[in-house]
C-alpha positions in Angstrom: 0.0 0.0 0.0 2.7 2.5 0.9 5.9 2.6 -1.2 9.3 2.0 0.3 11.5 3.0 -2.7 11.5 5.7 -5.3 10.6 3.2 -8.0 7.6 1.9 -5.9 6.5 5.5 -5.3 6.0 6.0 -9.0 3.8 2.9 -9.2 1.9 3.7 -6.0 -1.9 3.4 -6.2 -4.6 5.6 -5.0 -5.1 9.3 -4.1 -3.4 10.7 -1.0 -5.7 12.1 1.7 -4.2 15.0 3.6 -5.1 16.8 6.7 -5.3 20.6 6.8 -1.6 21.0 7.3 -0.9 18.9 4.2 0.4 15.7 5.8 -0.7 12.5 4.1 -2.9 10.6 6.6 -4.2 7.9 4.3 -5.1 6.8 0.7 -8.2 6.4 -1.3 -8.0 3.3 -3.5 -11.2 2.7 -5.4 -14.0 2.9 -2.9 -11.8 2.1 0.1 -9.8 4.3 2.5 -6.5 2.9 3.7 -4.7 4.2 6.8 -1.3 2.8 7.9 -0.3 2.5 11.6 3.4 2.2 12.1 3.9 3.3 15.7 2.2 2.3 19.0 1.4 5.9 19.8 -0.9 6.1 16.7 -3.4 3.8 18.5 -5.6 5.4 21.1 -5.6 3.8 24.5 -8.8 5.4 25.9 -11.1 4.6 24.2 -9.0 1.9 22.4 -9.3 2.7 18.7 -8.0 4.7 15.8 -8.3 8.5 15.3 -9.4 10.1 12.0 -9.2 13.8 11.2 -12.8 15.1 11.3 -12.3 17.6 8.4 -10.7 15.0 6.1 -13.3 12.3 6.9 -16.3 14.6 6.4 -15.1 16.3 3.2 -12.9 13.7 1.4 -13.3 10.2 2.7 -16.9 9.4 3.8 -18.6 10.7 0.7 -16.4 8.6 -1.5 -15.8 5.2 0.3 -17.7 2.1 1.3 -14.9 0.5 3.4 -12.3 1.8 5.8 -9.1 -0.3 6.2 -6.5 0.2 8.9 -3.3 -1.7 8.5 -1.6 -2.0 11.9 2.1 -2.8 11.3 2.8 -2.7 15.0 0.7 -5.8 15.8 0.4 -7.3 12.3 -3.3 -6.9 12.0 -5.7 -5.4 9.4 -8.9 -3.8 10.7 -11.9 -3.3 8.4 -15.2 -1.3 8.9 -17.9 -0.3 6.6 -18.4 3.5 6.2 -22.0 3.0 7.5 -20.7 1.3 10.7 -18.2 4.1 11.1 -20.8 6.8 10.9 -23.2 5.0 13.3 -20.6 4.2 16.0 -17.9 6.9 15.8 -17.2 9.3 18.7 -15.7 12.8 18.4 -12.7 13.7 20.6 -10.2 16.6 20.7 -7.0 15.9 22.6 -4.9 18.7 21.3 -4.4 17.5 17.7 -7.7 19.0 16.5 -11.1 17.3 16.4 -10.9 13.6 15.6 -13.4 10.8 15.0 -12.7 7.5 16.9 -14.2 4.2 16.1 -13.6 1.9 19.1 -11.8 -1.4 18.4 -15.0 -3.3 19.3 -16.6 -2.1 16.0 -13.8 -3.2 13.7 -13.5 -6.6 12.0 -9.9 -7.9 12.6 -7.7 -10.1 10.4 -4.3 -11.5 11.1 -1.9 -11.0 14.0 -2.1 -12.8 17.3 -4.2 -11.6 20.2 -2.2 -11.7 23.4 -3.8 -11.7 26.7 -1.9 -10.3 29.6 -1.3 -12.4 32.7 -3.6 -11.9 35.6 -2.4 -9.3 38.0 -1.1 -10.7 41.3 -1.8 -9.3 44.7 -4.9 -7.5 43.5 -7.7 -7.9 46.0 -11.2 -8.9 44.8 -13.8 -6.2 44.6 -15.7 -7.9 47.4 -12.7 -7.5 49.8 -13.0 -4.9 52.4 -10.7 -2.0 51.4 -9.6 -1.5 55.0 -8.2 -5.1 55.1 -6.8 -5.1 51.6 -3.0 -4.9 51.3 -1.7 -1.6 50.1 -0.8 -1.2 46.5 3.0 -1.2 45.8 2.4 1.8 43.4 0.3 3.8 45.8 3.3 5.8 47.1 3.9 7.2 43.6 0.6 9.1 44.0 1.9 11.2 46.9 
């Protein structure tokens, strides 16, 4: 999808989609929008999902596509969502980079990669345990 060499750039498909500052944020290939994730900080943690520039999505992408595809090089996964699903379930946020739409990961279809589950936390009291008798958290002193 994205070219790595000068020769490949000449043969690259699709139209680049840019934000207001002129940075390429994705590509329109046919009736699909492709976004490439190459760094972990490009994936939102809360809510877990991907951010899309509101201006670019409203004026360039959504009127022209049927499918959104996010290629996550970090975890080796490909996420797909219909444009209709995106419009129905998106949320708007602004965390300093301008207004963005976020589609939480729960609304994406996932292909490839391995889903890793973290090991259960140790020394964590049950919710039914009385807080007065629960052992103090080893990280609690960081809050002071």
